[in-house]
C-alpha positions as CSV (number, residue, x, y, z in Angstrom):
1,M,177.3,69.1,48.2
2,I,180.7,69.0,46.4
3,T,181.4,66.2,43.9
4,F,184.2,65.3,41.5
5,F,184.3,67.1,38.2
6,P,184.1,64.8,35.1
7,A,187.8,64.2,34.2
8,D,189.9,61.6,32.4
9,P,190.1,58.3,34.3
10,A,193.9,58.6,34.4
11,Y,193.7,61.7,36.5
12,L,191.1,60.1,38.8
13,A,193.2,57.0,39.2
14,C,196.3,59.1,40.2
15,F,194.2,61.0,42.7
16,E,192.7,57.9,44.2
17,A,196.2,56.3,44.5
18,W,197.3,59.4,46.5
19,V,194.3,59.3,48.8
20,N,194.8,55.5,49.4
21,H,198.4,56.2,50.2
22,L,197.5,58.8,52.8
23,V,194.7,56.6,54.4
24,H,196.4,53.2,54.3
25,D,200.1,54.0,54.5
26,R,200.1,57.2,56.4
27,L,196.9,56.5,58.5
28,F,195.4,59.9,57.7
29,S,191.8,60.7,58.6
30,P,189.3,62.8,56.7
31,E,190.1,65.7,59.0
32,D,193.8,65.7,58.0
33,A,195.4,67.6,55.2
34,L,194.8,66.3,51.7
35,F,198.1,67.8,50.5
36,P,200.2,68.0,53.6
37,K,203.4,69.8,54.1
38,P,206.6,67.9,54.8
39,E,207.7,67.5,58.4
40,R,211.4,68.2,59.3
41,E,213.2,65.8,61.6
42,L,216.8,65.5,62.9
43,I,218.6,62.5,61.4
44,E,222.3,61.9,62.2
45,G,222.8,65.5,63.2
46,K,221.1,66.9,60.1
47,F,217.6,68.1,59.4
48,A,215.8,66.1,56.7
49,F,212.3,65.9,55.3
50,R,211.2,62.2,55.4
51,K,207.7,62.5,56.9
52,V,204.6,64.5,56.1
53,S,202.7,66.6,58.6
54,R,198.9,66.2,59.1
55,E,198.6,70.0,58.9
56,N,197.9,72.2,55.9
57,Y,200.3,74.7,54.6
58,A,199.8,78.1,56.2
59,N,199.3,79.7,52.7
60,S,199.6,78.8,49.1
61,I,203.0,80.2,48.4
62,K,204.9,77.0,49.0
63,I,202.3,75.0,47.1
64,N,202.7,77.3,44.1
65,N,206.4,76.9,44.2
66,I,206.1,73.1,44.2
67,V,203.6,73.2,41.3
68,K,205.7,75.6,39.3
69,K,208.9,73.5,39.8
70,S,207.0,70.4,38.8
71,F,206.1,72.0,35.5
72,A,209.6,73.4,35.0
73,D,211.1,70.0,35.5
74,V,209.3,68.7,32.4
75,Q,210.1,71.8,30.4
76,M,206.6,73.3,30.6
77,P,205.5,76.9,31.5
78,Q,205.6,77.4,35.2
79,Y,201.9,77.3,36.0
80,T,200.6,77.9,39.5
81,S,198.1,75.8,41.5
82,H,195.4,78.3,40.5
83,S,195.9,77.1,36.9
84,F,194.0,73.9,37.7
85,R,190.9,76.0,38.5
86,K,191.3,77.9,35.3
87,T,191.5,74.6,33.4
88,L,188.3,73.4,34.9
89,G,186.6,76.7,33.9
90,I,187.8,76.2,30.3
91,L,186.6,72.6,30.4
92,M,183.1,73.8,31.4
93,S,183.1,76.1,28.4
94,D,184.2,73.3,26.0
95,F,181.3,71.0,27.1
96,N,178.7,73.6,26.0
97,L,176.5,72.8,29.0
98,P,173.0,74.1,29.6
99,I,173.0,77.2,31.8
100,E,171.7,75.3,34.9
101,E,174.6,72.8,34.6
102,Q,177.1,75.6,34.2
103,K,175.8,77.2,37.4
104,A,176.2,73.8,39.2
105,W,179.8,73.6,37.8
106,S,180.5,77.1,39.1
107,Q,179.2,76.2,42.6
108,N,181.4,73.1,42.5
109,L,184.4,75.4,41.9
110,G,183.5,77.1,45.1
111,H,182.2,80.3,43.5
112,K,179.2,81.9,45.2
113,D,178.5,84.1,42.2
114,F,178.2,82.5,38.7
115,A,179.5,85.8,37.2
116,T,182.9,85.1,38.8
117,T,183.3,81.9,36.8
118,V,182.1,83.5,33.6
119,S,184.2,86.6,33.8
120,H,187.4,85.1,35.0
121,Y,187.5,81.4,33.9
122,V,185.8,81.3,30.5
123,P,187.9,83.5,28.3
124,V,186.8,84.4,24.8
125,S,189.4,85.5,22.3
126,E,188.8,88.7,20.3
127,Q,188.8,86.6,17.1
128,K,186.3,84.1,18.5
129,Q,184.2,87.0,19.8
130,G,183.9,88.4,16.3
131,E,182.9,85.0,14.9
132,L,180.2,84.5,17.5
133,I,178.7,87.9,17.0
134,S,178.7,87.4,13.2
135,N,176.7,84.2,13.6
136,L,174.0,85.6,15.7
137,Q,170.5,85.9,14.2
138,P,169.0,88.3,13.2
139,M,172.2,90.4,13.7
140,R,173.9,88.1,11.1
141,E,171.3,89.1,8.5
142,Y,171.7,92.7,9.3
143,I,175.5,92.4,8.8
144,I,175.1,90.6,5.5
145,Q,172.5,93.1,4.1
146,N,174.5,96.2,5.2
147,E,178.0,94.8,4.6
148,V,179.0,95.7,8.2
149,N,182.5,94.6,9.2
150,V,182.4,93.0,12.7
151,F,185.4,93.6,14.8
152,P,185.6,93.5,18.6
153,I,186.9,96.6,20.4
154,K,187.4,96.4,24.1
155,N,184.8,98.3,26.2
156,W,182.7,99.0,23.1
157,T,179.6,97.4,21.6
158,L,179.2,96.3,18.0
159,F,177.7,99.7,17.2
160,K,180.3,101.6,19.1
161,I,178.2,102.5,22.1
162,R,180.7,103.1,24.9
163,K,180.2,100.9,28.0
164,E,181.5,102.5,31.2
165,P,184.0,100.4,33.2
166,I,182.3,98.4,36.0
167,M,184.3,99.8,38.9
168,A,183.2,101.7,41.9
169,L,185.2,104.7,42.9
170,N,186.3,103.0,46.2
171,E,188.0,100.4,44.0
172,I,190.4,103.1,42.8
173,Y,193.0,105.0,44.9
174,A,194.3,108.1,43.1
175,N,194.6,110.6,46.0
176,T,191.7,112.7,44.6
177,S,188.4,113.9,46.0
178,S,186.5,111.6,43.6
179,T,188.4,108.5,44.5
180,D,190.2,107.9,47.8
181,L,193.5,108.4,49.5
182,T,195.9,105.5,49.2
183,I,196.6,105.6,52.9
184,N,192.9,104.7,53.6
185,L,193.4,101.2,52.3
186,F,195.5,100.4,55.3
187,A,192.8,101.8,57.6
188,N,189.8,100.2,56.0
189,A,191.1,96.9,54.5
190,S,189.7,94.9,57.3
191,A,188.3,95.3,60.8
192,E,190.7,92.6,62.0
193,P,193.5,92.2,59.5
194,K,195.8,89.3,60.1
195,V,198.7,89.4,57.6
196,A,200.0,92.3,55.4
197,L,202.6,91.8,52.6
198,L,204.0,95.2,51.5
199,A,206.5,95.9,48.7
200,A,207.6,99.3,47.7
201,P,211.0,100.8,46.7
202,F,210.6,104.0,48.8
203,F,209.7,103.9,52.5
204,T,209.6,107.1,54.5
205,T,206.6,106.9,56.8
206,M,205.4,104.4,59.4
207,E,201.8,105.5,59.3
208,P,200.4,102.7,57.2
209,I,202.2,100.0,59.2
210,E,201.1,101.7,62.5
211,M,197.5,101.5,61.3
212,L,197.9,97.7,60.7
213,A,199.9,97.1,63.9
214,H,197.3,98.9,65.9
215,K,194.9,96.1,64.9
216,R,197.5,93.5,65.8
217,C,198.2,92.7,62.1
218,S,201.6,91.3,61.3
219,A,203.4,92.9,58.3
220,S,206.3,91.8,56.0
221,L,207.9,94.7,54.3
222,V,210.4,94.6,51.4
223,F,211.8,97.9,50.4
224,R,214.8,99.3,48.4
225,F,217.9,101.1,49.7
226,S,217.7,104.5,47.9
227,P,218.3,108.2,48.4
228,I,214.6,108.4,49.4
229,T,214.1,105.6,52.0
230,K,214.7,107.1,55.4
231,P,216.7,105.3,58.1
232,S,214.4,106.8,60.7
233,A,211.4,105.0,59.2
234,L,213.4,101.7,59.0
235,K,214.4,102.0,62.6
236,A,210.8,102.5,63.7
237,A,209.7,99.5,61.7
238,S,212.4,97.2,62.9
239,E,211.5,98.0,66.5
240,N,207.9,96.9,66.0
241,T,207.6,93.2,66.9
242,L,204.8,92.7,64.4
243,V,207.0,93.8,61.5
244,K,209.6,91.8,59.5
245,I,211.8,93.7,57.1
246,R,214.0,92.8,54.1
247,Y,215.8,95.0,51.7
248,D,216.6,95.2,48.0
249,T,219.5,97.2,46.6
250,N,218.8,97.3,42.9
251,Q,217.4,100.5,41.4
252,D,215.3,98.3,39.0
253,F,213.0,97.4,41.9
254,H,209.8,99.5,41.2
255,T,207.0,97.2,42.4
256,K,204.3,98.8,44.6
257,L,202.2,96.0,45.9
258,Y,200.2,95.9,49.1
259,L,198.3,92.8,50.1
260,I,196.2,92.7,53.3
261,D,194.5,89.4,53.9
262,C,192.1,89.0,50.9
263,V,192.5,92.4,49.2
264,A,195.4,94.1,47.5
265,I,196.2,97.2,45.6
266,V,198.7,97.4,42.7
267,G,199.7,100.8,41.3
268,S,202.1,103.6,41.5
269,A,202.1,104.8,45.1
270,N,205.1,104.4,47.3
271,L,205.1,104.1,51.1
272,T,205.8,107.8,51.4
273,V,203.6,110.7,52.7
274,V,203.3,112.2,49.2
275,G,202.7,108.8,47.6
276,L,200.0,107.8,50.1
277,K,198.2,111.2,50.4
278,E,199.4,113.9,47.9
279,N,200.8,112.8,44.6
280,R,198.5,112.0,41.6
281,E,199.0,108.3,41.9
282,L,196.8,105.5,40.5
283,S,196.3,102.2,42.3
284,V,193.6,99.6,41.7
285,L,192.0,97.3,44.2
286,L,191.9,93.5,43.6
287,R,189.9,91.0,45.7
288,Q,190.7,87.3,46.2
289,D,187.1,86.3,45.7
290,K,186.7,88.2,42.4
291,D,190.0,88.4,40.7
292,A,191.3,85.1,39.2
293,D,194.9,86.3,39.2
294,F,195.0,87.4,42.8
295,Q,196.9,84.3,43.8
296,D,199.7,85.3,41.4
297,L,200.3,88.4,43.4
298,L,201.5,86.2,46.3
299,S,204.0,84.6,44.0
300,V,205.3,88.1,42.9
301,F,205.7,89.1,46.5
302,D,207.3,85.7,47.4
303,T,210.0,86.3,44.7
304,L,210.8,89.8,46.0
305,W,210.9,88.5,49.6
306,N,213.0,85.4,48.9
307,F,215.7,87.3,47.0
308,A,215.9,90.2,49.5
309,D,218.1,90.2,52.5
310,N,217.2,90.6,56.2
311,L,217.8,94.1,57.6
312,I,220.2,93.2,60.4
313,D,221.8,95.7,62.7
314,N,225.2,96.1,61.0
315,I,223.5,96.4,57.5
316,F,221.2,99.1,58.9
317,K,224.2,101.0,60.4
318,E,226.1,100.9,57.1
319,Y,223.0,102.1,55.2
320,T,222.5,104.9,57.6
321,R,226.1,105.9,57.3
322,A,225.8,105.9,53.5
323,F,222.5,107.8,53.6
324,N,223.9,110.5,56.0
325,K,227.0,111.1,53.9
326,K,227.2,114.8,52.8
327,D,228.4,113.8,49.4
328,R,225.8,111.0,48.9
329,L,224.3,110.9,45.4
330,Q,220.6,111.7,44.8
331,I,220.2,109.7,41.6
332,D,219.1,106.1,42.0
333,K,221.6,104.4,39.7
334,A,224.5,106.5,41.1
335,F,223.4,105.9,44.6
336,E,223.3,102.1,44.0
337,K,226.9,102.2,42.9
338,Y,227.8,104.4,45.8
339,L,226.0,102.1,48.2
340,N,228.0,99.1,47.1
341,D,230.9,100.4,49.1
342,F,228.8,100.0,52.2
343,V,226.3,97.1,51.6
344,S,226.5,94.0,49.5
345,P,223.9,93.8,46.6
346,A,220.6,92.0,47.1
347,S,218.0,91.7,44.4
348,P,215.7,89.2,42.7
349,P,216.3,88.0,39.2
350,T,214.6,89.9,36.4
351,I,212.5,88.6,33.5
352,V,214.2,88.5,30.1
353,V,211.9,89.7,27.4
354,D,210.7,87.0,25.0
355,S,211.9,84.3,27.4
356,E,210.2,82.0,29.9
357,K,213.4,82.1,32.1
358,M,214.6,84.4,34.8
359,S,218.1,85.8,34.7
């Protein structure tokens, strides 16, 4: 049974007003969406959003954008919708509840495993960690008697006994015999994958996309025009009806992010034969049900995708012409300048250091 978390009456009143609006003004039923997407209609020859659909959003990307914009409008950091869940986790910690009530709280968050709540939603700062350890008995007496300085070191205990990282080898892709080949993620991510979101600057092989397409998985690929990315691979991808492609032209695009349904890897491997099978790469697996920041990866991909351009025929022809030029430059930065004579720039904004703003 799911019930409301204890919260300030002001929040509950706001939520109740919204539900009443849906039920009484919009005539929504319990089966309809609680936070519905807007419905577009044609008014005086123009499309406008004046109604709401009874359907849920297809994914959380649009919701995250709405939430982030709402925070930005009041000059606050651009939190995502997942931040509400994190806030509830911190609230649980502040209440100092008995362990049984903490488990109930965790279940109310939708977590099957209490460890997920504790490890991802109840952070303890390094300073607080030291204070807590110092106050433990009889350890506190030992510290006082022996004048031991308590300071937390990540992955070490108080007495410097090393703790091995809790990570199975199949959680790491390094193209070595002791880990796994990066290409195998695309083969083994799911028996019936539905959606893949792929971002990599270099793209030379269709093998990972073919593995997904063979299982009828749709894929969205954003890549970078570069001296490495092969027109032949782009042509094959564009001819696959399950694949959508967009391009970036800026040599600052280095993201290697591959999301397949509820899993993702983030690391160093490009979508090239050597990157997926041969180079000493390092990529780490993340899971939606275990990693609290998984949702933010969707926002990262969304930014790359929204600021990239569609690979239409004339752009593809111009890139192919630039790529096949005998005098084309092999250095990324030089090739980017060279490419500007053939293709207009397309790139997302970058983050300015020590700033909350994009530029």
